[in-house]
All heavy atoms as TSV, in Angstrom:
chain	resi	resn	atom	element	x	y	z
A	1	MET	N	N	3.989	-17.049	1.889
A	1	MET	CA	C	2.763	-16.967	1.126
A	1	MET	C	C	1.784	-16.033	1.835
A	1	MET	O	O	1.596	-16.232	3.037
A	1	MET	CB	C	2.161	-18.354	0.979
A	1	MET	CG	C	0.867	-18.343	0.231
A	1	MET	SD	S	0.245	-19.995	-0.188
A	1	MET	CE	C	-0.643	-20.379	1.316
A	2	ASP	N	N	1.288	-15.103	1.157
A	2	ASP	CA	C	0.308	-14.188	1.673
A	2	ASP	C	C	-1.101	-14.832	1.668
A	2	ASP	O	O	-1.470	-15.543	0.748
A	2	ASP	CB	C	0.215	-12.843	0.853
A	2	ASP	CG	C	1.509	-12.085	0.975
A	2	ASP	OD1	O	2.187	-12.222	1.999
A	2	ASP	OD2	O	1.799	-11.368	0.019
A	3	LEU	N	N	-1.838	-14.642	2.750
A	3	LEU	CA	C	-3.183	-15.140	2.791
A	3	LEU	C	C	-4.178	-14.203	1.988
A	3	LEU	O	O	-3.929	-13.019	1.928
A	3	LEU	CB	C	-3.647	-15.179	4.219
A	3	LEU	CG	C	-2.928	-16.233	5.148
A	3	LEU	CD1	C	-3.362	-16.130	6.611
A	3	LEU	CD2	C	-3.104	-17.635	4.608
A	4	PRO	N	N	-5.238	-14.765	1.433
A	4	PRO	CA	C	-6.155	-13.967	0.716
A	4	PRO	C	C	-6.778	-12.893	1.631
A	4	PRO	O	O	-7.056	-13.179	2.811
A	4	PRO	CB	C	-7.223	-14.998	0.218
A	4	PRO	CG	C	-6.551	-16.290	0.323
A	4	PRO	CD	C	-5.532	-16.191	1.398
A	5	ARG	N	N	-7.008	-11.711	1.047
A	5	ARG	CA	C	-7.534	-10.637	1.860
A	5	ARG	C	C	-9.027	-10.407	1.684
A	5	ARG	O	O	-9.670	-9.779	2.517
A	5	ARG	CB	C	-6.863	-9.362	1.541
A	5	ARG	CG	C	-5.413	-9.403	1.912
A	5	ARG	CD	C	-4.714	-8.154	1.404
A	5	ARG	NE	N	-4.560	-8.297	-0.012
A	5	ARG	CZ	C	-3.666	-7.784	-0.726
A	5	ARG	NH1	N	-2.785	-6.934	-0.222
A	5	ARG	NH2	N	-3.543	-7.997	-2.037
A	6	GLY	N	N	-9.647	-10.910	0.658
A	6	GLY	CA	C	-11.022	-10.699	0.388
A	6	GLY	C	C	-11.684	-11.936	-0.258
A	6	GLY	O	O	-10.998	-12.968	-0.551
A	7	ASP	N	N	-12.968	-11.869	-0.465
A	7	ASP	CA	C	-13.733	-12.978	-1.127
A	7	ASP	C	C	-13.182	-13.405	-2.454
A	7	ASP	O	O	-12.993	-14.561	-2.720
A	7	ASP	CB	C	-15.208	-12.665	-1.159
A	7	ASP	CG	C	-15.853	-12.598	0.197
A	7	ASP	OD1	O	-15.263	-13.114	1.205
A	7	ASP	OD2	O	-17.008	-12.021	0.258
A	8	ASP	N	N	-12.878	-12.406	-3.365
A	8	ASP	CA	C	-12.359	-12.692	-4.641
A	8	ASP	C	C	-11.058	-13.382	-4.598
A	8	ASP	O	O	-10.743	-14.306	-5.283
A	8	ASP	CB	C	-12.352	-11.518	-5.527
A	8	ASP	CG	C	-13.683	-10.959	-5.914
A	8	ASP	OD1	O	-14.689	-11.756	-5.918
A	8	ASP	OD2	O	-13.813	-9.772	-6.330
A	9	GLU	N	N	-10.112	-12.857	-3.730
A	9	GLU	CA	C	-8.805	-13.463	-3.599
A	9	GLU	C	C	-8.935	-14.828	-2.995
A	9	GLU	O	O	-8.130	-15.716	-3.411
A	9	GLU	CB	C	-7.905	-12.574	-2.718
A	9	GLU	CG	C	-7.395	-11.354	-3.425
A	9	GLU	CD	C	-6.376	-10.633	-2.632
A	9	GLU	OE1	O	-5.773	-11.217	-1.657
A	9	GLU	OE2	O	-6.063	-9.497	-2.887
A	10	TYR	N	N	-9.800	-15.048	-2.098
A	10	TYR	CA	C	-9.988	-16.342	-1.472
A	10	TYR	C	C	-10.461	-17.373	-2.494
A	10	TYR	O	O	-9.981	-18.453	-2.556
A	10	TYR	CB	C	-10.940	-16.277	-0.281
A	10	TYR	CG	C	-11.090	-17.551	0.480
A	10	TYR	CD1	C	-9.917	-18.095	1.160
A	10	TYR	CD2	C	-12.266	-18.285	0.453
A	10	TYR	CE1	C	-10.102	-19.328	1.811
A	10	TYR	CE2	C	-12.366	-19.481	1.123
A	10	TYR	CZ	C	-11.288	-20.001	1.834
A	10	TYR	OH	O	-11.374	-21.190	2.502
A	11	LEU	N	N	-11.456	-16.971	-3.319
A	11	LEU	CA	C	-11.941	-17.845	-4.353
A	11	LEU	C	C	-10.897	-18.148	-5.364
A	11	LEU	O	O	-10.670	-19.374	-5.760
A	11	LEU	CB	C	-13.130	-17.201	-5.142
A	11	LEU	CG	C	-13.762	-17.968	-6.194
A	11	LEU	CD1	C	-14.287	-19.387	-5.722
A	11	LEU	CD2	C	-14.935	-17.213	-6.847
A	12	ALA	N	N	-10.132	-17.142	-5.787
A	12	ALA	CA	C	-8.959	-17.402	-6.709
A	12	ALA	C	C	-7.976	-18.384	-6.139
A	12	ALA	O	O	-7.503	-19.289	-6.800
A	12	ALA	CB	C	-8.349	-16.074	-7.045
A	13	PHE	N	N	-7.697	-18.215	-4.830
A	13	PHE	CA	C	-6.732	-19.042	-4.129
A	13	PHE	C	C	-7.252	-20.484	-4.173
A	13	PHE	O	O	-6.506	-21.403	-4.447
A	13	PHE	CB	C	-6.586	-18.581	-2.711
A	13	PHE	CG	C	-5.811	-19.556	-1.823
A	13	PHE	CD1	C	-4.406	-19.587	-1.855
A	13	PHE	CD2	C	-6.456	-20.357	-0.953
A	13	PHE	CE1	C	-3.682	-20.477	-1.057
A	13	PHE	CE2	C	-5.732	-21.274	-0.166
A	13	PHE	CZ	C	-4.397	-21.274	-0.195
A	14	LEU	N	N	-8.549	-20.694	-3.824
A	14	LEU	CA	C	-9.127	-22.052	-3.848
A	14	LEU	C	C	-9.079	-22.705	-5.183
A	14	LEU	O	O	-8.746	-23.876	-5.373
A	14	LEU	CB	C	-10.536	-21.993	-3.348
A	14	LEU	CG	C	-10.708	-21.730	-1.858
A	14	LEU	CD1	C	-12.180	-21.584	-1.488
A	14	LEU	CD2	C	-10.014	-22.759	-1.032
A	15	LEU	N	N	-9.346	-21.917	-6.299
A	15	LEU	CA	C	-9.371	-22.462	-7.647
A	15	LEU	C	C	-7.996	-22.861	-8.090
A	15	LEU	O	O	-7.791	-23.929	-8.608
A	15	LEU	CB	C	-9.997	-21.420	-8.604
A	15	LEU	CG	C	-11.481	-21.186	-8.446
A	15	LEU	CD1	C	-11.865	-20.021	-9.321
A	15	LEU	CD2	C	-12.281	-22.457	-8.847
A	16	VAL	N	N	-6.989	-22.011	-7.774
A	16	VAL	CA	C	-5.582	-22.299	-8.146
A	16	VAL	C	C	-5.101	-23.489	-7.339
A	16	VAL	O	O	-4.442	-24.399	-7.904
A	16	VAL	CB	C	-4.730	-21.082	-7.923
A	16	VAL	CG1	C	-3.194	-21.473	-8.054
A	16	VAL	CG2	C	-5.064	-19.966	-8.974
A	17	ALA	N	N	-5.418	-23.557	-6.061
A	17	ALA	CA	C	-4.933	-24.665	-5.268
A	17	ALA	C	C	-5.566	-26.037	-5.742
A	17	ALA	O	O	-4.849	-27.016	-5.842
A	17	ALA	CB	C	-5.292	-24.450	-3.804
A	18	ASN	N	N	-6.863	-25.978	-5.996
A	18	ASN	CA	C	-7.559	-27.175	-6.467
A	18	ASN	C	C	-6.953	-27.649	-7.850
A	18	ASN	O	O	-6.715	-28.845	-8.023
A	18	ASN	CB	C	-9.015	-26.864	-6.615
A	18	ASN	CG	C	-9.827	-28.130	-6.957
A	18	ASN	OD1	O	-9.666	-29.188	-6.401
A	18	ASN	ND2	N	-10.674	-28.071	-7.917
A	19	TRP	N	N	-6.766	-26.696	-8.708
A	19	TRP	CA	C	-6.216	-27.096	-10.073
A	19	TRP	C	C	-4.795	-27.594	-9.941
A	19	TRP	O	O	-4.386	-28.518	-10.622
A	19	TRP	CB	C	-6.349	-25.922	-11.046
A	19	TRP	CG	C	-6.133	-26.324	-12.457
A	19	TRP	CD1	C	-5.102	-25.928	-13.316
A	19	TRP	CD2	C	-6.902	-27.199	-13.278
A	19	TRP	NE1	N	-5.257	-26.472	-14.537
A	19	TRP	CE2	C	-6.372	-27.265	-14.526
A	19	TRP	CE3	C	-8.083	-27.888	-13.004
A	19	TRP	CZ2	C	-6.888	-28.037	-15.556
A	19	TRP	CZ3	C	-8.637	-28.633	-14.078
A	19	TRP	CH2	C	-8.059	-28.701	-15.294
A	20	SER	N	N	-4.006	-27.029	-9.032
A	20	SER	CA	C	-2.691	-27.416	-8.804
A	20	SER	C	C	-2.606	-28.838	-8.280
A	20	SER	O	O	-1.761	-29.658	-8.728
A	20	SER	CB	C	-1.955	-26.532	-7.831
A	20	SER	OG	O	-1.744	-25.272	-8.338
A	21	LEU	N	N	-3.492	-29.231	-7.356
A	21	LEU	CA	C	-3.624	-30.571	-6.860
A	21	LEU	C	C	-4.044	-31.556	-7.934
A	21	LEU	O	O	-3.531	-32.670	-8.053
A	21	LEU	CB	C	-4.539	-30.616	-5.650
A	21	LEU	CG	C	-4.092	-29.940	-4.397
A	21	LEU	CD1	C	-5.175	-29.853	-3.350
A	21	LEU	CD2	C	-2.880	-30.612	-3.850
A	22	HIS	N	N	-4.953	-31.121	-8.784
A	22	HIS	CA	C	-5.491	-31.948	-9.813
A	22	HIS	C	C	-4.433	-32.248	-10.935
A	22	HIS	O	O	-4.357	-33.351	-11.429
A	22	HIS	CB	C	-6.745	-31.331	-10.499
A	22	HIS	CG	C	-7.319	-32.032	-11.639
A	22	HIS	ND1	N	-8.015	-33.191	-11.456
A	22	HIS	CD2	C	-7.294	-31.742	-12.903
A	22	HIS	CE1	C	-8.402	-33.614	-12.644
A	22	HIS	NE2	N	-8.041	-32.756	-13.558
A	23	THR	N	N	-3.702	-31.248	-11.334
A	23	THR	CA	C	-2.785	-31.363	-12.486
A	23	THR	C	C	-1.272	-31.523	-12.041
A	23	THR	O	O	-0.465	-31.959	-12.878
A	23	THR	CB	C	-2.865	-30.136	-13.366
A	23	THR	OG1	O	-2.428	-29.019	-12.637
A	23	THR	CG2	C	-4.280	-29.918	-13.923
A	24	GLY	N	N	-0.935	-31.112	-10.842
A	24	GLY	CA	C	0.421	-31.164	-10.447
A	24	GLY	C	C	1.207	-29.940	-10.900
A	24	GLY	O	O	2.460	-29.830	-10.745
A	25	ARG	N	N	0.551	-28.970	-11.547
A	25	ARG	CA	C	1.162	-27.805	-12.011
A	25	ARG	C	C	1.244	-26.742	-10.940
A	25	ARG	O	O	0.434	-26.765	-10.061
A	25	ARG	CB	C	0.444	-27.241	-13.264
A	25	ARG	CG	C	0.404	-28.148	-14.422
A	25	ARG	CD	C	-0.373	-27.593	-15.490
A	25	ARG	NE	N	-0.439	-28.510	-16.646
A	25	ARG	CZ	C	-1.378	-28.441	-17.561
A	25	ARG	NH1	N	-2.213	-27.461	-17.564
A	25	ARG	NH2	N	-1.371	-29.334	-18.487
A	26	ARG	N	N	2.198	-25.827	-11.100
A	26	ARG	CA	C	2.294	-24.726	-10.151
A	26	ARG	C	C	2.498	-23.393	-10.890
A	26	ARG	O	O	3.124	-23.398	-11.933
A	26	ARG	CB	C	3.475	-24.939	-9.171
A	26	ARG	CG	C	3.267	-26.128	-8.285
A	26	ARG	CD	C	4.482	-26.305	-7.413
A	26	ARG	NE	N	4.705	-25.048	-6.648
A	26	ARG	CZ	C	5.149	-24.958	-5.430
A	26	ARG	NH1	N	5.381	-26.059	-4.809
A	26	ARG	NH2	N	5.313	-23.835	-4.836
A	27	LEU	N	N	1.976	-22.301	-10.353
A	27	LEU	CA	C	2.211	-21.002	-10.914
A	27	LEU	C	C	3.473	-20.490	-10.270
A	27	LEU	O	O	3.719	-20.825	-8.993
A	27	LEU	CB	C	1.138	-20.075	-10.649
A	27	LEU	CG	C	-0.170	-20.213	-11.505
A	27	LEU	CD1	C	-1.324	-19.403	-10.942
A	27	LEU	CD2	C	0.133	-19.929	-12.943
A	28	ARG	N	N	4.291	-19.658	-10.922
A	28	ARG	CA	C	5.458	-19.111	-10.203
A	28	ARG	C	C	4.929	-18.134	-9.224
A	28	ARG	O	O	3.897	-17.519	-9.360
A	28	ARG	CB	C	6.454	-18.497	-11.243
A	28	ARG	CG	C	5.912	-17.243	-11.919
A	28	ARG	CD	C	6.979	-16.661	-12.845
A	28	ARG	NE	N	6.432	-15.712	-13.719
A	28	ARG	CZ	C	6.448	-14.390	-13.484
A	28	ARG	NH1	N	7.040	-13.936	-12.419
A	28	ARG	NH2	N	5.906	-13.557	-14.331
A	29	GLU	N	N	5.704	-17.874	-8.174
A	29	GLU	CA	C	5.324	-16.984	-7.128
A	29	GLU	C	C	5.485	-15.523	-7.641
A	29	GLU	O	O	6.624	-15.008	-7.772
A	29	GLU	CB	C	6.104	-17.152	-5.861
A	29	GLU	CG	C	5.638	-18.297	-5.082
A	29	GLU	CD	C	6.226	-18.332	-3.639
A	29	GLU	OE1	O	6.391	-17.241	-3.035
A	29	GLU	OE2	O	6.572	-19.414	-3.220
A	30	ALA	N	N	4.386	-14.947	-7.994
A	30	ALA	CA	C	4.344	-13.557	-8.480
A	30	ALA	C	C	2.936	-12.994	-8.368
A	30	ALA	O	O	1.955	-13.843	-8.278
A	30	ALA	CB	C	4.776	-13.520	-9.971
A	31	PRO	N	N	2.795	-11.746	-8.261
A	31	PRO	CA	C	1.435	-11.208	-8.186
A	31	PRO	C	C	0.686	-11.558	-9.545
A	31	PRO	O	O	1.375	-11.700	-10.565
A	31	PRO	CB	C	1.642	-9.647	-8.109
A	31	PRO	CG	C	3.010	-9.489	-7.660
A	31	PRO	CD	C	3.829	-10.715	-8.109
A	32	PRO	N	N	-0.576	-11.775	-9.455
A	32	PRO	CA	C	-1.284	-12.215	-10.637
A	32	PRO	C	C	-1.079	-11.340	-11.903
A	32	PRO	O	O	-0.986	-11.800	-13.027
A	32	PRO	CB	C	-2.775	-12.213	-10.177
A	32	PRO	CG	C	-2.781	-12.310	-8.752
A	32	PRO	CD	C	-1.456	-11.671	-8.272
A	33	GLU	N	N	-0.955	-10.028	-11.682
A	33	GLU	CA	C	-0.852	-9.116	-12.817
A	33	GLU	C	C	0.550	-9.259	-13.500
A	33	GLU	O	O	0.754	-8.792	-14.581
A	33	GLU	CB	C	-0.990	-7.634	-12.389
A	33	GLU	CG	C	-0.157	-7.138	-11.346
A	33	GLU	CD	C	-0.577	-7.403	-9.885
A	33	GLU	OE1	O	-1.592	-8.122	-9.677
A	33	GLU	OE2	O	0.120	-6.886	-9.038
A	34	GLU	N	N	1.516	-9.956	-12.869
A	34	GLU	CA	C	2.835	-10.162	-13.455
A	34	GLU	C	C	2.936	-11.458	-14.203
A	34	GLU	O	O	3.901	-11.767	-14.878
A	34	GLU	CB	C	3.865	-10.082	-12.421
A	34	GLU	CG	C	4.124	-8.736	-11.797
A	34	GLU	CD	C	5.200	-8.677	-10.784
A	34	GLU	OE1	O	6.012	-9.566	-10.689
A	34	GLU	OE2	O	5.277	-7.600	-10.054
A	35	LEU	N	N	1.942	-12.382	-14.098
A	35	LEU	CA	C	1.955	-13.626	-14.844
A	35	LEU	C	C	1.681	-13.333	-16.301
A	35	LEU	O	O	0.763	-12.501	-16.671
A	35	LEU	CB	C	0.918	-14.553	-14.290
A	35	LEU	CG	C	1.178	-14.983	-12.802
A	35	LEU	CD1	C	-0.019	-15.795	-12.298
A	35	LEU	CD2	C	2.431	-15.780	-12.679
A	36	THR	N	N	2.367	-14.049	-17.193
A	36	THR	CA	C	2.132	-13.762	-18.600
A	36	THR	C	C	0.953	-14.601	-19.143
A	36	THR	O	O	0.552	-15.553	-18.446
A	36	THR	CB	C	3.401	-14.234	-19.445
A	36	THR	OG1	O	3.520	-15.648	-19.309
A	36	THR	CG2	C	4.709	-13.567	-18.860
A	37	GLU	N	N	0.444	-14.229	-20.222
A	37	GLU	CA	C	-0.606	-14.994	-20.865
A	37	GLU	C	C	-0.252	-16.432	-21.096
A	37	GLU	O	O	-1.067	-17.356	-20.893
A	37	GLU	CB	C	-0.958	-14.311	-22.196
A	37	GLU	CG	C	-2.163	-15.016	-22.915
A	37	GLU	CD	C	-2.585	-14.283	-24.208
A	37	GLU	OE1	O	-2.322	-13.100	-24.348
A	37	GLU	OE2	O	-3.075	-14.969	-25.075
A	38	GLY	N	N	0.968	-16.672	-21.555
A	38	GLY	CA	C	1.450	-17.966	-21.829
A	38	GLY	C	C	1.495	-18.831	-20.496
A	38	GLY	O	O	1.142	-20.035	-20.521
A	39	GLU	N	N	1.930	-18.232	-19.419
A	39	GLU	CA	C	2.008	-18.942	-18.117
A	39	GLU	C	C	0.564	-19.359	-17.691
A	39	GLU	O	O	0.345	-20.501	-17.263
A	39	GLU	CB	C	2.636	-18.098	-17.065
A	39	GLU	CG	C	4.156	-17.927	-17.223
A	39	GLU	CD	C	4.674	-16.957	-16.243
A	39	GLU	OE1	O	4.147	-15.782	-16.076
A	39	GLU	OE2	O	5.673	-17.291	-15.595
A	40	LEU	N	N	-0.377	-18.442	-17.882
A	40	LEU	CA	C	-1.694	-18.719	-17.493
A	40	LEU	C	C	-2.363	-19.829	-18.384
A	40	LEU	O	O	-3.077	-20.694	-17.868
A	40	LEU	CB	C	-2.570	-17.444	-17.490
A	40	LEU	CG	C	-2.157	-16.453	-16.394
A	40	LEU	CD1	C	-2.837	-15.068	-16.654
A	40	LEU	CD2	C	-2.418	-16.963	-14.999
A	41	MET	N	N	-2.146	-19.684	-19.686
A	41	MET	CA	C	-2.680	-20.633	-20.570
A	41	MET	C	C	-2.160	-22.049	-20.265
A	41	MET	O	O	-2.871	-23.044	-20.294
A	41	MET	CB	C	-2.351	-20.314	-22.059
A	41	MET	CG	C	-2.973	-19.002	-22.452
A	41	MET	SD	S	-4.457	-19.077	-23.318
A	41	MET	CE	C	-4.181	-20.085	-24.649
A	42	GLU	N	N	-0.846	-22.143	-20.030
A	42	GLU	CA	C	-0.204	-23.442	-19.731
A	42	GLU	C	C	-0.763	-24.007	-18.412
A	42	GLU	O	O	-1.038	-25.170	-18.280
A	42	GLU	CB	C	1.338	-23.250	-19.597
A	42	GLU	CG	C	2.044	-24.524	-19.217
A	42	GLU	CD	C	1.943	-25.638	-20.181
A	42	GLU	OE1	O	1.825	-25.362	-21.404
A	42	GLU	OE2	O	2.099	-26.818	-19.816
A	43	PHE	N	N	-0.869	-23.135	-17.429
A	43	PHE	CA	C	-1.388	-23.586	-16.069
A	43	PHE	C	C	-2.810	-24.092	-16.148
A	43	PHE	O	O	-3.199	-25.176	-15.609
A	43	PHE	CB	C	-1.312	-22.480	-15.094
A	43	PHE	CG	C	-1.869	-22.817	-13.694
A	43	PHE	CD1	C	-1.146	-23.652	-12.915
A	43	PHE	CD2	C	-3.119	-22.378	-13.291
A	43	PHE	CE1	C	-1.645	-24.034	-11.673
A	43	PHE	CE2	C	-3.603	-22.726	-12.069
A	43	PHE	CZ	C	-2.849	-23.559	-11.256
A	44	TRP	N	N	-3.694	-23.319	-16.827
A	44	TRP	CA	C	-5.175	-23.673	-16.825
A	44	TRP	C	C	-5.557	-24.614	-17.952
A	44	TRP	O	O	-6.668	-25.122	-17.913
A	44	TRP	CB	C	-5.961	-22.416	-16.978
A	44	TRP	CG	C	-5.938	-21.611	-15.720
A	44	TRP	CD1	C	-5.341	-20.378	-15.570
A	44	TRP	CD2	C	-6.530	-21.939	-14.384
A	44	TRP	NE1	N	-5.547	-19.949	-14.270
A	44	TRP	CE2	C	-6.235	-20.845	-13.547
A	44	TRP	CE3	C	-7.282	-22.963	-13.935
A	44	TRP	CZ2	C	-6.688	-20.829	-12.230
A	44	TRP	CZ3	C	-7.717	-22.964	-12.649
A	44	TRP	CH2	C	-7.420	-21.941	-11.824
A	45	SER	N	N	-4.700	-24.991	-18.847
A	45	SER	CA	C	-5.041	-25.937	-19.856
A	45	SER	C	C	-5.304	-27.317	-19.273
A	45	SER	O	O	-4.762	-27.671	-18.273
A	45	SER	CB	C	-4.008	-26.029	-20.975
A	45	SER	OG	O	-2.807	-26.576	-20.454
A	46	ASP	N	N	-6.255	-28.057	-19.878
A	46	ASP	CA	C	-6.573	-29.336	-19.372
A	46	ASP	C	C	-5.662	-30.376	-19.882
A	46	ASP	O	O	-5.578	-30.621	-21.052
A	46	ASP	CB	C	-8.063	-29.700	-19.839
A	46	ASP	CG	C	-8.600	-30.917	-19.134
A	46	ASP	OD1	O	-7.802	-31.794	-18.701
A	46	ASP	OD2	O	-9.803	-31.019	-19.025
A	47	PRO	N	N	-4.913	-31.113	-18.975
A	47	PRO	CA	C	-3.899	-32.038	-19.454
A	47	PRO	C	C	-4.530	-33.321	-20.106
A	47	PRO	O	O	-3.771	-34.034	-20.790
A	47	PRO	CB	C	-3.169	-32.443	-18.143
A	47	PRO	CG	C	-4.123	-32.129	-17.077
A	47	PRO	CD	C	-4.964	-30.956	-17.545
A	48	THR	N	N	-5.761	-33.516	-19.974
A	48	THR	CA	C	-6.367	-34.706	-20.592
A	48	THR	C	C	-6.746	-34.492	-22.027
A	48	THR	O	O	-7.004	-35.466	-22.717
A	48	THR	CB	C	-7.655	-35.146	-19.771
A	48	THR	OG1	O	-8.620	-34.116	-19.801
A	48	THR	CG2	C	-7.291	-35.503	-18.337
A	49	TRP	N	N	-6.726	-33.322	-22.518
A	49	TRP	CA	C	-6.990	-32.998	-23.874
A	49	TRP	C	C	-5.643	-32.987	-24.632
A	49	TRP	O	O	-4.834	-32.122	-24.388
A	49	TRP	CB	C	-7.627	-31.677	-24.083
A	49	TRP	CG	C	-9.064	-31.605	-23.690
A	49	TRP	CD1	C	-9.849	-32.592	-23.195
A	49	TRP	CD2	C	-9.906	-30.453	-23.618
A	49	TRP	NE1	N	-11.077	-32.128	-22.908
A	49	TRP	CE2	C	-11.171	-30.845	-23.155
A	49	TRP	CE3	C	-9.708	-29.140	-23.903
A	49	TRP	CZ2	C	-12.207	-29.938	-22.978
A	49	TRP	CZ3	C	-10.739	-28.242	-23.779
A	49	TRP	CH2	C	-12.010	-28.629	-23.296
A	50	GLU	N	N	-5.531	-33.910	-25.539
A	50	GLU	CA	C	-4.306	-33.884	-26.355
A	50	GLU	C	C	-4.407	-32.867	-27.482
A	50	GLU	O	O	-3.496	-32.225	-27.968
A	50	GLU	CB	C	-3.998	-35.266	-26.927
A	50	GLU	CG	C	-3.471	-36.201	-25.823
A	50	GLU	CD	C	-3.069	-37.512	-26.333
A	50	GLU	OE1	O	-2.802	-37.600	-27.569
A	50	GLU	OE2	O	-3.084	-38.506	-25.572
A	51	THR	N	N	-5.651	-32.732	-27.991
A	51	THR	CA	C	-5.987	-31.691	-28.984
A	51	THR	C	C	-7.297	-31.027	-28.477
A	51	THR	O	O	-7.978	-31.516	-27.741
A	51	THR	CB	C	-6.205	-32.346	-30.359
A	51	THR	OG1	O	-7.266	-33.305	-30.281
A	51	THR	CG2	C	-4.956	-33.044	-30.848
A	52	ALA	N	N	-7.507	-29.920	-29.099
A	52	ALA	CA	C	-8.737	-29.148	-28.766
A	52	ALA	C	C	-9.957	-29.939	-29.232
A	52	ALA	O	O	-9.971	-30.531	-30.308
A	52	ALA	CB	C	-8.714	-27.777	-29.375
A	53	PRO	N	N	-10.980	-29.922	-28.430
A	53	PRO	CA	C	-12.232	-30.686	-28.848
A	53	PRO	C	C	-12.835	-29.953	-30.048
A	53	PRO	O	O	-12.693	-28.769	-30.225
A	53	PRO	CB	C	-13.089	-30.626	-27.604
A	53	PRO	CG	C	-12.607	-29.437	-26.853
A	53	PRO	CD	C	-11.160	-29.315	-27.139
A	54	THR	N	N	-13.520	-30.754	-30.863
A	54	THR	CA	C	-14.157	-30.153	-32.054
A	54	THR	C	C	-15.621	-30.468	-31.980
A	54	THR	O	O	-16.040	-31.415	-31.387
A	54	THR	CB	C	-13.537	-30.657	-33.313
A	54	THR	OG1	O	-13.671	-32.136	-33.327
A	54	THR	CG2	C	-12.097	-30.317	-33.492
A	55	LEU	N	N	-16.335	-29.651	-32.709
A	55	LEU	CA	C	-17.815	-29.899	-32.853
A	55	LEU	C	C	-18.041	-30.622	-34.179
A	55	LEU	O	O	-17.324	-30.371	-35.168
A	55	LEU	CB	C	-18.584	-28.618	-32.865
A	55	LEU	CG	C	-18.491	-27.781	-31.551
A	55	LEU	CD1	C	-19.218	-26.506	-31.685
A	55	LEU	CD2	C	-19.114	-28.632	-30.385
A	56	GLY	N	N	-18.920	-31.475	-34.263
A	56	GLY	CA	C	-19.189	-32.212	-35.514
A	56	GLY	C	C	-18.539	-33.563	-35.538
A	56	GLY	O	O	-17.962	-34.015	-34.519
A	57	HIS	N	N	-18.529	-34.114	-36.706
A	57	HIS	CA	C	-18.017	-35.452	-36.912
A	57	HIS	C	C	-16.578	-35.468	-37.524
A	57	HIS	O	O	-16.297	-34.503	-38.293
A	57	HIS	CB	C	-18.903	-36.246	-37.813
A	57	HIS	CG	C	-20.318	-36.365	-37.233
A	57	HIS	ND1	N	-20.593	-37.217	-36.117
A	57	HIS	CD2	C	-21.444	-35.736	-37.573
A	57	HIS	CE1	C	-21.831	-37.094	-35.873
A	57	HIS	NE2	N	-22.429	-36.233	-36.679
A	58	SER	N	N	-15.815	-36.402	-37.269
A	58	SER	CA	C	-14.524	-36.549	-37.885
A	58	SER	C	C	-14.659	-36.985	-39.287
A	58	SER	O	O	-15.546	-37.731	-39.675
A	58	SER	CB	C	-13.676	-37.602	-37.147
A	58	SER	OG	O	-13.464	-37.224	-35.822
A	59	PRO	N	N	-13.749	-36.405	-40.202
A	59	PRO	CA	C	-13.925	-36.884	-41.642
A	59	PRO	C	C	-13.583	-38.288	-41.859
A	59	PRO	O	O	-12.950	-39.010	-41.156
A	59	PRO	CB	C	-12.932	-35.991	-42.367
A	59	PRO	CG	C	-12.023	-35.330	-41.318
A	59	PRO	CD	C	-12.770	-35.594	-39.981
């Protein structure tokens, strides 16, 4: 594993590590630019939401 080289990389590392610990999910080992949109959506989605929250009242 490469260590972060700058402030932005370090912040990204901390956010990913924290979310991984919280959800148990892992990103595949690849440079960020090689991760697909689907991989990122799956990784960052909140596992406690079964459906997307809505505004307003239920019918």
